[in-house]
Structures are given as structure tokens and as C-alpha cells.
PyMOL commands that place a pseudoatom at each C-alpha (Angstrom):
pseudoatom trace, name=CA, resn=UNK, resi=1, chain=A, elem=C, hetatm=0, pos=[1.241, 10.264, 17.221]
pseudoatom trace, name=CA, resn=UNK, resi=2, chain=A, elem=C, hetatm=0, pos=[2.402, 8.072, 14.359]
pseudoatom trace, name=CA, resn=UNK, resi=3, chain=A, elem=C, hetatm=0, pos=[2.390, 9.201, 10.717]
pseudoatom trace, name=CA, resn=UNK, resi=4, chain=A, elem=C, hetatm=0, pos=[2.765, 6.426, 8.128]
pseudoatom trace, name=CA, resn=UNK, resi=5, chain=A, elem=C, hetatm=0, pos=[3.790, 7.112, 4.522]
pseudoatom trace, name=CA, resn=UNK, resi=6, chain=A, elem=C, hetatm=0, pos=[5.497, 5.652, 1.524]
pseudoatom trace, name=CA, resn=UNK, resi=7, chain=A, elem=C, hetatm=0, pos=[9.048, 6.635, 0.631]
pseudoatom trace, name=CA, resn=UNK, resi=8, chain=A, elem=C, hetatm=0, pos=[8.097, 9.406, -1.782]
pseudoatom trace, name=CA, resn=UNK, resi=9, chain=A, elem=C, hetatm=0, pos=[10.450, 12.366, -1.959]
pseudoatom trace, name=CA, resn=UNK, resi=10, chain=A, elem=C, hetatm=0, pos=[8.039, 14.622, -0.081]
pseudoatom trace, name=CA, resn=UNK, resi=11, chain=A, elem=C, hetatm=0, pos=[8.226, 12.224, 2.902]
pseudoatom trace, name=CA, resn=UNK, resi=12, chain=A, elem=C, hetatm=0, pos=[12.019, 11.894, 2.904]
pseudoatom trace, name=CA, resn=UNK, resi=13, chain=A, elem=C, hetatm=0, pos=[12.772, 15.610, 2.690]
pseudoatom trace, name=CA, resn=UNK, resi=14, chain=A, elem=C, hetatm=0, pos=[14.371, 17.712, 5.395]
pseudoatom trace, name=CA, resn=UNK, resi=15, chain=A, elem=C, hetatm=0, pos=[11.251, 19.936, 5.415]
pseudoatom trace, name=CA, resn=UNK, resi=16, chain=A, elem=C, hetatm=0, pos=[9.099, 16.914, 6.281]
pseudoatom trace, name=CA, resn=UNK, resi=17, chain=A, elem=C, hetatm=0, pos=[11.512, 15.847, 9.027]
pseudoatom trace, name=CA, resn=UNK, resi=18, chain=A, elem=C, hetatm=0, pos=[11.396, 19.366, 10.482]
pseudoatom trace, name=CA, resn=UNK, resi=19, chain=A, elem=C, hetatm=0, pos=[7.582, 19.352, 10.385]
pseudoatom trace, name=CA, resn=UNK, resi=20, chain=A, elem=C, hetatm=0, pos=[7.473, 16.019, 12.235]
pseudoatom trace, name=CA, resn=UNK, resi=21, chain=A, elem=C, hetatm=0, pos=[9.888, 17.264, 14.876]
pseudoatom trace, name=CA, resn=UNK, resi=22, chain=A, elem=C, hetatm=0, pos=[7.987, 20.541, 15.345]
pseudoatom trace, name=CA, resn=UNK, resi=23, chain=A, elem=C, hetatm=0, pos=[4.739, 18.703, 16.066]
pseudoatom trace, name=CA, resn=UNK, resi=24, chain=A, elem=C, hetatm=0, pos=[6.324, 15.797, 17.975]
pseudoatom trace, name=CA, resn=UNK, resi=25, chain=A, elem=C, hetatm=0, pos=[5.184, 13.225, 15.410]
pseudoatom trace, name=CA, resn=UNK, resi=26, chain=A, elem=C, hetatm=0, pos=[6.772, 9.829, 14.779]
pseudoatom trace, name=CA, resn=UNK, resi=27, chain=A, elem=C, hetatm=0, pos=[7.340, 8.775, 11.182]
pseudoatom trace, name=CA, resn=UNK, resi=28, chain=A, elem=C, hetatm=0, pos=[6.780, 5.267, 9.843]
pseudoatom trace, name=CA, resn=UNK, resi=29, chain=A, elem=C, hetatm=0, pos=[7.554, 4.319, 6.232]
pseudoatom trace, name=CA, resn=UNK, resi=30, chain=A, elem=C, hetatm=0, pos=[6.606, 1.424, 4.045]
pseudoatom trace, name=CA, resn=UNK, resi=31, chain=A, elem=C, hetatm=0, pos=[9.279, -0.789, 2.567]
pseudoatom trace, name=CA, resn=UNK, resi=32, chain=A, elem=C, hetatm=0, pos=[10.982, 0.450, -0.574]
pseudoatom trace, name=CA, resn=UNK, resi=33, chain=A, elem=C, hetatm=0, pos=[9.283, -0.760, -3.740]
pseudoatom trace, name=CA, resn=UNK, resi=34, chain=A, elem=C, hetatm=0, pos=[6.330, -2.348, -1.980]
pseudoatom trace, name=CA, resn=UNK, resi=35, chain=A, elem=C, hetatm=0, pos=[3.300, -0.294, -2.928]
pseudoatom trace, name=CA, resn=UNK, resi=36, chain=A, elem=C, hetatm=0, pos=[0.966, -2.765, -1.192]
pseudoatom trace, name=CA, resn=UNK, resi=37, chain=A, elem=C, hetatm=0, pos=[2.325, -1.984, 2.287]
pseudoatom trace, name=CA, resn=UNK, resi=38, chain=A, elem=C, hetatm=0, pos=[0.046, 1.025, 2.527]
pseudoatom trace, name=CA, resn=UNK, resi=39, chain=A, elem=C, hetatm=0, pos=[-3.040, -0.388, 0.799]
pseudoatom trace, name=CA, resn=UNK, resi=40, chain=A, elem=C, hetatm=0, pos=[-4.958, -1.413, 3.928]
pseudoatom trace, name=CA, resn=UNK, resi=41, chain=A, elem=C, hetatm=0, pos=[-4.061, 1.732, 5.845]
pseudoatom trace, name=CA, resn=UNK, resi=42, chain=A, elem=C, hetatm=0, pos=[-4.853, 3.991, 2.895]
pseudoatom trace, name=CA, resn=UNK, resi=43, chain=A, elem=C, hetatm=0, pos=[-8.218, 2.317, 2.389]
pseudoatom trace, name=CA, resn=UNK, resi=44, chain=A, elem=C, hetatm=0, pos=[-9.099, 2.664, 6.079]
pseudoatom trace, name=CA, resn=UNK, resi=45, chain=A, elem=C, hetatm=0, pos=[-8.020, 6.293, 6.242]
pseudoatom trace, name=CA, resn=UNK, resi=46, chain=A, elem=C, hetatm=0, pos=[-9.920, 7.077, 3.035]
pseudoatom trace, name=CA, resn=UNK, resi=47, chain=A, elem=C, hetatm=0, pos=[-13.092, 5.687, 4.572]
pseudoatom trace, name=CA, resn=UNK, resi=48, chain=A, elem=C, hetatm=0, pos=[-12.488, 7.569, 7.814]
pseudoatom trace, name=CA, resn=UNK, resi=49, chain=A, elem=C, hetatm=0, pos=[-12.084, 10.816, 5.889]
pseudoatom trace, name=CA, resn=UNK, resi=50, chain=A, elem=C, hetatm=0, pos=[-15.079, 10.250, 3.599]
pseudoatom trace, name=CA, resn=UNK, resi=51, chain=A, elem=C, hetatm=0, pos=[-17.470, 8.882, 6.197]
pseudoatom trace, name=CA, resn=UNK, resi=52, chain=A, elem=C, hetatm=0, pos=[-16.555, 10.863, 9.266]
pseudoatom trace, name=CA, resn=UNK, resi=53, chain=A, elem=C, hetatm=0, pos=[-14.124, 13.750, 9.330]
pseudoatom trace, name=CA, resn=UNK, resi=54, chain=A, elem=C, hetatm=0, pos=[-14.558, 15.516, 6.002]
pseudoatom trace, name=CA, resn=UNK, resi=55, chain=A, elem=C, hetatm=0, pos=[-16.274, 18.863, 6.463]
pseudoatom trace, name=CA, resn=UNK, resi=56, chain=A, elem=C, hetatm=0, pos=[-15.921, 18.689, 10.276]
pseudoatom trace, name=CA, resn=UNK, resi=57, chain=A, elem=C, hetatm=0, pos=[-13.949, 21.125, 12.361]
pseudoatom trace, name=CA, resn=UNK, resi=58, chain=A, elem=C, hetatm=0, pos=[-12.340, 19.867, 15.541]
pseudoatom trace, name=CA, resn=UNK, resi=59, chain=A, elem=C, hetatm=0, pos=[-11.537, 22.606, 18.001]
pseudoatom trace, name=CA, resn=UNK, resi=60, chain=A, elem=C, hetatm=0, pos=[-9.215, 20.460, 20.081]
pseudoatom trace, name=CA, resn=UNK, resi=61, chain=A, elem=C, hetatm=0, pos=[-7.048, 17.396, 19.499]
pseudoatom trace, name=CA, resn=UNK, resi=62, chain=A, elem=C, hetatm=0, pos=[-9.016, 15.634, 22.263]
pseudoatom trace, name=CA, resn=UNK, resi=63, chain=A, elem=C, hetatm=0, pos=[-12.290, 16.286, 20.427]
pseudoatom trace, name=CA, resn=UNK, resi=64, chain=A, elem=C, hetatm=0, pos=[-10.814, 14.793, 17.236]
pseudoatom trace, name=CA, resn=UNK, resi=65, chain=A, elem=C, hetatm=0, pos=[-9.491, 11.759, 19.109]
pseudoatom trace, name=CA, resn=UNK, resi=66, chain=A, elem=C, hetatm=0, pos=[-12.870, 11.107, 20.728]
pseudoatom trace, name=CA, resn=UNK, resi=67, chain=A, elem=C, hetatm=0, pos=[-14.668, 11.362, 17.403]
pseudoatom trace, name=CA, resn=UNK, resi=68, chain=A, elem=C, hetatm=0, pos=[-12.216, 9.079, 15.578]
pseudoatom trace, name=CA, resn=UNK, resi=69, chain=A, elem=C, hetatm=0, pos=[-12.349, 6.582, 18.458]
pseudoatom trace, name=CA, resn=UNK, resi=70, chain=A, elem=C, hetatm=0, pos=[-16.151, 6.639, 18.298]
pseudoatom trace, name=CA, resn=UNK, resi=71, chain=A, elem=C, hetatm=0, pos=[-16.080, 6.035, 14.543]
pseudoatom trace, name=CA, resn=UNK, resi=72, chain=A, elem=C, hetatm=0, pos=[-13.704, 3.083, 14.826]
pseudoatom trace, name=CA, resn=UNK, resi=73, chain=A, elem=C, hetatm=0, pos=[-15.045, 1.401, 17.969]
pseudoatom trace, name=CA, resn=UNK, resi=74, chain=A, elem=C, hetatm=0, pos=[-18.755, 2.175, 17.710]
pseudoatom trace, name=CA, resn=UNK, resi=75, chain=A, elem=C, hetatm=0, pos=[-19.319, 2.031, 13.946]
pseudoatom trace, name=CA, resn=UNK, resi=76, chain=A, elem=C, hetatm=0, pos=[-16.438, 0.759, 11.793]
pseudoatom trace, name=CA, resn=UNK, resi=77, chain=A, elem=C, hetatm=0, pos=[-15.501, -2.368, 13.756]
pseudoatom trace, name=CA, resn=UNK, resi=78, chain=A, elem=C, hetatm=0, pos=[-18.909, -3.555, 14.991]
pseudoatom trace, name=CA, resn=UNK, resi=79, chain=A, elem=C, hetatm=0, pos=[-21.285, -2.388, 12.260]
pseudoatom trace, name=CA, resn=UNK, resi=80, chain=A, elem=C, hetatm=0, pos=[-19.699, -1.357, 8.961]
pseudoatom trace, name=CA, resn=UNK, resi=81, chain=A, elem=C, hetatm=0, pos=[-19.929, -4.180, 6.445]
pseudoatom trace, name=CA, resn=UNK, resi=82, chain=A, elem=C, hetatm=0, pos=[-16.902, -4.894, 4.255]
pseudoatom trace, name=CA, resn=UNK, resi=83, chain=A, elem=C, hetatm=0, pos=[-17.004, -6.527, 0.831]
pseudoatom trace, name=CA, resn=UNK, resi=84, chain=A, elem=C, hetatm=0, pos=[-13.682, -8.314, 1.443]
pseudoatom trace, name=CA, resn=UNK, resi=85, chain=A, elem=C, hetatm=0, pos=[-15.118, -9.862, 4.612]
pseudoatom trace, name=CA, resn=UNK, resi=86, chain=A, elem=C, hetatm=0, pos=[-18.131, -11.386, 2.890]
pseudoatom trace, name=CA, resn=UNK, resi=87, chain=A, elem=C, hetatm=0, pos=[-20.194, -8.303, 3.798]
pseudoatom trace, name=CA, resn=UNK, resi=88, chain=A, elem=C, hetatm=0, pos=[-19.535, -8.810, 7.513]
pseudoatom trace, name=CA, resn=UNK, resi=89, chain=A, elem=C, hetatm=0, pos=[-18.320, -6.235, 9.994]
pseudoatom trace, name=CA, resn=UNK, resi=90, chain=A, elem=C, hetatm=0, pos=[-14.743, -6.707, 11.200]
pseudoatom trace, name=CA, resn=UNK, resi=91, chain=A, elem=C, hetatm=0, pos=[-15.947, -7.906, 14.608]
pseudoatom trace, name=CA, resn=UNK, resi=92, chain=A, elem=C, hetatm=0, pos=[-18.384, -10.397, 13.102]
pseudoatom trace, name=CA, resn=UNK, resi=93, chain=A, elem=C, hetatm=0, pos=[-15.744, -11.648, 10.676]
pseudoatom trace, name=CA, resn=UNK, resi=94, chain=A, elem=C, hetatm=0, pos=[-13.297, -12.185, 13.553]
pseudoatom trace, name=CA, resn=UNK, resi=95, chain=A, elem=C, hetatm=0, pos=[-15.990, -13.943, 15.605]
pseudoatom trace, name=CA, resn=UNK, resi=96, chain=A, elem=C, hetatm=0, pos=[-16.746, -16.322, 12.746]
pseudoatom trace, name=CA, resn=UNK, resi=97, chain=A, elem=C, hetatm=0, pos=[-13.041, -16.992, 12.158]
pseudoatom trace, name=CA, resn=UNK, resi=98, chain=A, elem=C, hetatm=0, pos=[-12.566, -17.788, 15.828]
pseudoatom trace, name=CA, resn=UNK, resi=99, chain=A, elem=C, hetatm=0, pos=[-15.532, -20.182, 15.800]
pseudoatom trace, name=CA, resn=UNK, resi=100, chain=A, elem=C, hetatm=0, pos=[-14.203, -21.833, 12.644]
pseudoatom trace, name=CA, resn=UNK, resi=101, chain=A, elem=C, hetatm=0, pos=[-10.764, -22.359, 14.203]
pseudoatom trace, name=CA, resn=UNK, resi=102, chain=A, elem=C, hetatm=0, pos=[-12.219, -23.643, 17.500]
pseudoatom trace, name=CA, resn=UNK, resi=103, chain=A, elem=C, hetatm=0, pos=[-14.222, -26.205, 15.564]
pseudoatom trace, name=CA, resn=UNK, resi=104, chain=A, elem=C, hetatm=0, pos=[-11.120, -27.572, 13.799]
for i in range(1, 104): cmd.bond("trace and resi %d" % i, "trace and resi %d" % (i + 1))
show_as sticks, trace
zoom trace
């Protein structure tokens, strides 16, 4: 599993590295001094937490994976409207972009 973070001191510490190794996690960091690297990911994860996983208890990792997959593939991508996409779902936005480029 991949964990993405900025380069804050808590994410560059030896304690953090030990935690990642203990749980067999792979670390990914944003570029130094580029606070916008994480903006899209942070926004997506914030929505996932607020709309789906907050106040839920997953008894197994597989149960959590299934639920997150369901959120992304059955709700977020095909149905959830996004202000930055002209109030279209990601799938509808991509469909319209593809049609626009085919018509060029």
C-alpha cells in the first residue's frame, strides 16, 4: 500500500520510517517546496473520509478495500458532481472531453 505525504518533519523521521517498514507500506513524497503537489490527493481523501469512512469500523483490511472501491467506482467517479468539472461527475467530464477531442 502506498502512503503519500509532504516533506514535513513527521514524515521524514526515523519513527515514521520504522512505522512504514513494520506495516509494509511504501512512502511517496511530494516535491520540496511545492505545496500544490498534494492538493488533489488531499481533497479526494478529505471527501472519502467525510462522505464514507468517518464513523465506520472495518473489521478487516479486505472489508475496508471493498468499501473504498465501492465508493470510488460506484459513487465518486460515475455520480458525484464536482464544481471544478462544471458540476459533472468525473466519468461524464471525461466522456465530454473525449467527444470534444474527437470532434476536433
